[in-house]
C-alpha positions in Angstrom: 109.8 -3.4 83.4 112.1 -3.4 86.4 111.6 -6.4 88.6 110.7 -5.4 92.2 111.4 -8.6 94.2 109.0 -9.3 97.0 110.7 -11.0 100.1 109.6 -14.5 101.0 106.4 -14.6 102.9 107.2 -15.0 106.6 104.4 -17.5 107.2 103.5 -20.9 106.0 99.6 -20.8 105.5 98.6 -19.4 101.9 96.1 -16.7 101.5 93.5 -17.0 98.7 91.8 -13.7 97.8 88.5 -13.6 95.7 88.3 -10.8 93.0 85.2 -8.8 92.6 83.8 -5.3 92.2 85.9 -4.1 95.0 89.4 -5.5 93.7 89.0 -5.9 89.9 91.4 -3.3 89.0 95.3 -3.9 88.4 96.2 -1.4 91.1 94.0 -3.1 93.6 95.3 -6.5 92.6 98.8 -5.4 93.0 97.9 -4.0 96.7 96.2 -7.4 97.5 99.4 -9.2 96.3 101.8 -7.0 98.2 99.6 -7.1 101.3 99.9 -11.0 101.3 97.6 -12.7 98.8 99.4 -15.7 97.4 96.4 -16.7 95.1 93.4 -15.2 93.5 90.0 -16.7 93.1 88.0 -15.7 90.1 84.3 -16.4 90.7 82.2 -17.5 87.5 79.1 -17.3 89.0 78.8 -13.5 88.4 79.7 -11.5 85.5 80.7 -12.3 81.8 83.6 -14.0 80.6 84.9 -11.1 78.6 85.2 -9.2 81.9 87.7 -11.8 83.4 90.4 -11.4 80.6 91.8 -8.4 82.2 91.9 -10.0 85.7 94.2 -12.8 84.2 96.5 -10.3 82.5 96.7 -8.1 85.8 97.9 -11.1 87.6 100.3 -12.4 85.2 101.8 -8.8 84.9 102.2 -9.0 88.7 104.6 -12.0 88.3 106.7 -10.1 85.7 106.9 -7.2 88.2 107.8 -8.9 91.5 109.4 -12.1 89.9 107.1 -14.3 91.9 104.5 -17.0 90.6 100.9 -16.0 91.2 98.3 -18.5 91.5 94.8 -18.2 89.8 91.7 -20.3 90.8 88.7 -20.1 88.7 85.7 -21.3 90.7 82.8 -22.9 88.3 79.3 -22.0 89.5 78.1 -25.7 89.2 74.5 -27.0 89.2 72.9 -24.4 91.3 69.1 -25.2 92.0 66.7 -22.2 91.8 63.0 -21.7 91.8 61.1 -19.8 89.1 59.7 -16.4 89.3 56.5 -15.1 90.7 53.7 -12.9 89.2 54.4 -10.1 91.9 57.9 -10.8 92.1 57.9 -12.3 95.6 55.4 -13.9 98.0 55.2 -14.3 101.7 55.0 -18.1 102.5 53.1 -18.6 105.9 54.2 -21.3 108.3 51.9 -24.2 108.6 50.4 -23.5 105.0 51.0 -25.9 102.0 53.2 -24.7 99.1 53.7 -26.5 95.8 56.7 -26.8 93.6 55.9 -28.0 89.8 57.2 -28.0 86.3 54.7 -25.4 85.1 56.6 -22.2 83.9 53.9 -20.0 84.7 55.0 -17.4 87.2 53.9 -18.3 90.7 51.9 -17.0 93.7 51.5 -17.8 97.1 50.2 -21.4 96.5 52.9 -22.6 93.9 56.0 -21.9 91.9 57.9 -23.4 89.1 61.0 -25.7 90.0 62.6 -26.5 86.5 64.9 -29.3 87.8 63.3 -32.6 87.1 66.0 -34.4 88.6 64.9 -33.1 92.1 61.4 -34.9 91.5 63.1 -38.1 90.9 65.3 -38.0 94.1 63.0 -36.5 96.9 61.0 -38.6 99.3 58.0 -37.9 101.5 59.7 -36.1 104.7 62.6 -34.7 102.7 63.4 -30.9 103.6 63.8 -28.3 101.1 65.8 -25.1 102.0 65.1 -21.9 100.2 67.3 -18.8 99.9 70.3 -20.0 102.1 67.9 -21.8 104.4 66.1 -18.9 105.6 62.9 -20.9 104.5 62.3 -24.5 105.3 59.6 -26.9 103.5 58.9 -30.4 104.1 57.6 -32.8 101.5 54.2 -34.3 102.3 53.3 -35.5 98.7 55.3 -36.1 95.4 54.5 -37.3 91.9 56.1 -36.9 88.5 54.8 -33.1 88.1 54.4 -31.7 91.4 55.9 -31.6 95.0 53.6 -30.6 97.7 55.1 -29.2 100.9 54.3 -28.0 104.2 56.0 -24.8 105.2 58.0 -25.2 108.3 59.7 -22.0 108.5 58.0 -19.1 106.4 58.9 -15.8 105.0 59.5 -13.8 102.0 60.4 -15.8 99.0 61.4 -13.9 95.7 62.3 -14.6 92.1 65.1 -17.2 91.3 66.0 -17.9 94.9 68.4 -20.8 95.5 67.1 -24.3 96.6 69.0 -26.7 98.7 68.3 -30.4 99.1 70.2 -31.8 102.0 68.8 -35.0 102.7 69.2 -36.7 99.5 71.6 -37.1 96.6 70.2 -35.4 93.6 71.3 -36.9 90.3 72.6 -33.5 88.7 75.4 -33.3 86.4 78.6 -32.0 88.1 79.0 -29.5 85.0 76.2 -27.5 83.4 76.6 -26.1 79.8 77.7 -22.7 81.4 80.4 -24.7 83.6 81.7 -26.3 80.4 82.1 -22.9 78.7 83.7 -21.3 81.8 86.2 -24.3 82.0 87.2 -23.9 78.5 87.7 -20.2 78.9 89.5 -20.8 82.1 92.1 -23.0 80.4 92.4 -20.7 77.5 93.5 -18.1 79.8 95.9 -20.3 81.7 94.0 -20.8 85.0 96.0 -22.7 87.5 93.3 -24.4 89.5 89.7 -25.2 88.5 87.2 -25.4 91.6 84.3 -27.7 91.0 81.3 -26.9 92.9 78.5 -29.0 94.6 80.5 -32.2 94.3 78.4 -35.0 95.7 80.6 -38.2 94.8 83.9 -39.1 93.4 82.3 -39.7 89.8 81.5 -36.0 89.7 85.2 -35.1 89.1 85.6 -37.4 86.0 84.4 -35.1 83.5 86.0 -32.0 84.7 89.3 -34.0 84.8 88.9 -35.3 81.3 88.2 -31.5 80.1 90.8 -30.1 82.0 93.3 -32.3 80.0 96.2 -31.9 82.6 96.3 -28.2 82.0 95.3 -27.3 85.4 94.7 -28.8 88.7 91.3 -29.7 89.9 90.0 -28.7 93.5 86.8 -30.2 94.7 84.5 -27.9 97.0 82.8 -29.9 99.8 79.5 -28.2 100.3 77.1 -30.9 100.4 76.4 -33.6 103.2 76.6 -36.2 100.6 80.0 -35.4 100.0 81.2 -36.0 103.6 79.9 -39.5 103.1 82.5 -40.3 100.3 85.2 -37.8 101.4 88.1 -40.3 101.0 87.2 -41.2 97.5 86.7 -37.6 96.3 89.9 -36.7 97.9 91.6 -39.4 96.2 90.5 -38.0 92.8 91.0 -34.5 93.5 94.2 -32.5 93.6 93.1 -30.3 96.3 89.8 -29.6 98.5 87.8 -26.8 99.7 85.8 -26.5 103.0 83.0 -24.4 101.3 81.4 -23.4 104.6 78.6 -21.3 102.7 76.4 -24.0 101.2 77.8 -26.6 103.6 76.5 -24.5 106.5 73.1 -24.3 104.7 72.4 -28.0 104.4 74.2 -29.0 107.7 72.9 -27.8 111.3 75.4 -24.8 112.5 76.6 -26.9 115.1 77.7 -29.7 112.5 80.1 -27.6 110.5 82.9 -27.5 112.9 83.4 -31.0 113.2 83.0 -31.4 109.3 85.7 -28.8 108.8 88.1 -30.6 111.1 87.3 -33.8 109.6 87.9 -32.4 106.0 91.2 -30.8 106.9 92.4 -33.8 108.8 91.6 -36.1 105.9 93.3 -34.0 103.5 96.4 -33.6 105.5 96.7 -37.3 105.7 96.2 -37.9 102.1 98.8 -35.1 101.4 96.3 -32.9 99.3 96.1 -29.0 99.9 93.1 -27.9 101.9 91.3 -24.6 101.9 89.2 -23.2 104.5 86.7 -20.7 103.0 83.6 -18.4 103.6 82.7 -15.8 106.4 86.2 -15.9 107.8 86.5 -11.9 108.2 82.9 -11.3 107.2 82.4 -8.1 109.3 85.2 -6.7 107.3 82.9 -6.3 104.2 81.8 -3.1 106.1 84.4 -2.6 108.9 88.2 -1.9 108.9 88.7 -4.4 111.6 87.1 -8.0 112.2 85.5 -9.3 115.2 87.6 -11.3 117.8 85.4 -14.3 117.0 86.4 -14.3 113.2 90.1 -13.8 114.1 89.8 -16.9 116.4 88.2 -18.7 113.5 90.8 -18.1 111.1 93.4 -18.8 113.9 91.6 -22.2 114.4 92.1 -23.2 110.7 95.7 -22.4 110.8 96.2 -24.2 114.1 94.6 -27.1 112.2 97.0 -27.1 109.6 95.0 -25.8 106.6 97.0 -24.9 103.5 95.1 -21.8 102.7 92.4 -19.6 104.0 90.3 -17.8 101.7 88.7 -14.4 101.5 85.2 -14.2 99.9 83.0 -10.9 99.9 85.7 -9.2 102.1 88.1 -8.9 99.2 85.6 -9.0 96.3 82.8 -6.8 97.3 83.8 -5.1 100.8 84.9 -1.6 101.7 88.4 -3.0 103.0 89.9 -5.3 100.5 93.5 -4.5 101.0 93.0 -4.4 104.8 91.2 -7.8 105.0 94.1 -9.6 103.2 96.7 -7.6 105.4 94.6 -8.6 108.5 94.7 -12.3 107.3 98.5 -12.1 107.1 99.0 -10.7 110.5 96.8 -13.3 112.1 98.9 -16.0 110.3 102.1 -14.5 111.5 100.8 -14.3 114.9 99.4 -17.9 115.1 102.5 -19.4 113.5 104.8 -17.7 116.2 102.8 -19.2 119.0 105.0 -21.4 121.1 102.1 -23.9 121.1 101.6 -23.8 117.3 104.0 -26.7 116.5 102.3 -29.0 118.7 99.0 -28.3 117.6 100.0 -28.4 114.0 101.3 -32.0 114.5 98.2 -33.2 116.4 97.1 -34.8 112.9 99.5 -37.6 112.2 100.6 -38.1 108.6 102.3 -41.2 108.2 104.7 -41.7 105.2 103.6 -43.7 102.3 105.8 -46.7 101.4 107.7 -44.8 98.8 111.3 -43.6 98.5 110.0 -39.9 97.9 107.8 -40.2 100.8 110.5 -41.8 103.1 112.9 -39.0 102.1 110.3 -36.2 102.9 109.8 -37.5 106.3 113.8 -38.0 106.9 114.2 -34.4 105.8 111.7 -33.3 108.5 113.6 -35.0 111.2 117.1 -33.8 109.8 116.0 -30.2 109.9 115.4 -30.5 113.4 118.4 -32.4 114.1 121.0 -30.0 112.5 118.9 -27.0 112.8 118.6 -26.6 109.0 117.0 -23.5 107.6 115.2 -24.5 104.8 114.4 -27.5 102.7 114.9 -26.9 99.1 113.4 -29.3 96.5 113.7 -29.7 92.8 110.4 -30.7 91.2 108.9 -31.0 87.8 105.2 -32.0 88.6 105.1 -30.5 92.2 104.7 -34.0 93.7 108.0 -33.7 95.8 107.0 -30.4 97.3 103.6 -31.8 98.3 105.1 -34.7 100.0 107.4 -32.6 101.9 104.5 -29.9 102.7 102.3 -33.1 104.0 105.1 -33.2 106.9 104.6 -29.7 107.9 108.2 -28.8 108.4 109.4 -26.0 110.9 111.3 -24.4 108.0 110.2 -22.9 104.6 110.0 -25.2 101.7 111.9 -23.5 98.5 110.5 -25.0 95.3 112.7 -24.9 92.4 110.9 -25.9 89.2 111.5 -25.4 85.4 107.7 -25.8 84.8 105.9 -22.4 85.5 102.5 -24.1 85.7 103.8 -26.1 88.5 105.2 -23.0 90.4 102.1 -21.2 89.8 100.2 -24.0 91.6 102.1 -23.8 94.7 100.0 -20.8 95.8 97.8 -23.1 97.5 100.4 -25.4 99.2 101.4 -24.9 102.7 104.9 -23.6 103.5 106.1 -23.3 99.9 108.1 -20.5 98.2 108.1 -21.4 94.4 110.8 -20.3 92.0 110.6 -20.8 88.3 114.1 -21.7 87.2 116.1 -23.7 84.8 116.7 -27.4 85.6 119.9 -28.8 86.5 122.0 -31.3 84.9 124.5 -32.5 87.5 124.8 -33.1 91.1 127.3 -30.2 91.6 124.9 -27.8 89.6 122.2 -28.8 92.0 124.1 -28.2 95.2 125.3 -24.7 93.8 122.0 -23.6 92.7 120.3 -24.5 95.9 122.7 -22.4 97.9 122.4 -19.4 95.4 118.6 -19.5 95.6 118.4 -19.8 99.3 120.8 -16.8 99.8 119.0 -14.8 97.0 115.4 -15.4 98.5 116.5 -14.7 102.1 115.8 -18.0 103.4 119.4 -18.6 104.7 122.4 -17.0 105.2 126.2 -17.7 105.5 126.9 -20.6 107.9 123.4 -22.0 107.7 122.6 -25.5 106.7 119.7 -26.4 104.2 118.4 -29.8 103.2 118.4 -30.4 99.4 115.9 -33.0 97.6 116.0 -33.9 94.1 115.7 -36.9 91.7 118.2 -38.5 89.7 118.4 -38.7 86.6 117.6 -35.0 86.7 114.5 -33.9 85.0 112.6 -37.1 85.4 109.4 -36.6 87.0 108.6 -38.8 90.0 112.4 -39.9 90.6 113.0 -38.2 93.8 115.8 -40.3 95.4 118.4 -37.8 96.8 118.9 -36.1 100.1 121.9 -33.8 100.7 122.6 -31.5 103.4 124.9 -28.7 102.8 126.4 -25.6 104.7 126.3 -22.2 103.1 129.4 -19.9 103.2 127.5 -16.8 102.1 129.9 -16.2 99.2 127.7 -18.1 96.7 126.5 -15.1 95.0 129.9 -13.4 94.5 130.6 -13.2 90.9 127.4 -14.9 89.9 125.2 -13.2 87.3 121.7 -14.7 87.1 
């Protein structure tokens, strides 16, 4: 297979595209990759595991074809609450009437339905709200006992079989992983997933079991879609490798006007802690059916980029829409436009990210300043675990970050990290080899040319994780590739 190298992305923010019926073929996945997708989301809420094997294979084949690592994020369904079924398939709940949720599996009617989640009964209080069908219907608890919840319908409408239920006012003591999630997680690890996304995280403890089951074979992303998670955001971020602003369910459980401040807070907190943050859901929603987005949607995407999000995500737009390739290309164009705006840098650095008291953090902050002072064109870092790249990315430098790593797993995880261009390559064994390879890679990937300076970061002794202690500025001659065979 002839390698057809793609040029380095001309933008810093990453694009995460969800795969689905509209984009599940190798041909379309390739189109999305070439249009600008840096990472692909595989949603385990729909379909069977066997159907996903070809998706993994298609993405890995792209790596071989284009010589660039591609990132796979597997999104676990999580403990989704749902009501039971109705004898007639659906009922029309009338505002002001009473409606009961109970543990009786008998098909329901206009008066009652089964709620097969005993944990909810234990957590609710009189006065708690229950939101049905993504918040379209609202119930208020008036009475509760061990077997039945009596509610008054505050916002009525049609309720059909197996619709989802949200409980925004209390923390429901649900296990973070269902049996389905455990099976899907094992499958994802076996297939070589780079990131595992954990749904409906409410507290830091929810991450513990997933972390144990992953066993260091993938990175862990916490989806923030419950108000309770906002109360313990710092603790969740300390234990997660990345976070997602999952505005779908978060927008159901919070008032609409509360979502933008929550998004700003999550992005800012993640940036301060140096953890990648993804903004997701309804970003280009109208492109599910239309070839162009609304101006409001473009502004929404731009806002996330101005705030410094590491990645922006397409959901149904690329998974089930009529214009998946166009949606990715539009996201790419929006990012390029924002990042070329004269006011972008000032807005990007509105969030202060003070360096931690470590050598690696001090060098990362220094690299940022040196690039500005000497007009360096790139920061080149050698890393095994990816921690050096994350520290540099936290500074949001004006130049691209060329990440050189001997670990393919690390290279693939960079698809969610701001400003990085990962390259899987052999490790170096000496200072001279480090400098020579950095120069060659900068030229080969089009990040610098003859006469340009670049900043190189590495750790001595080479190949030792967590030993970043070298910062070196070099000037390229442009002749570094002559006579060299890769």
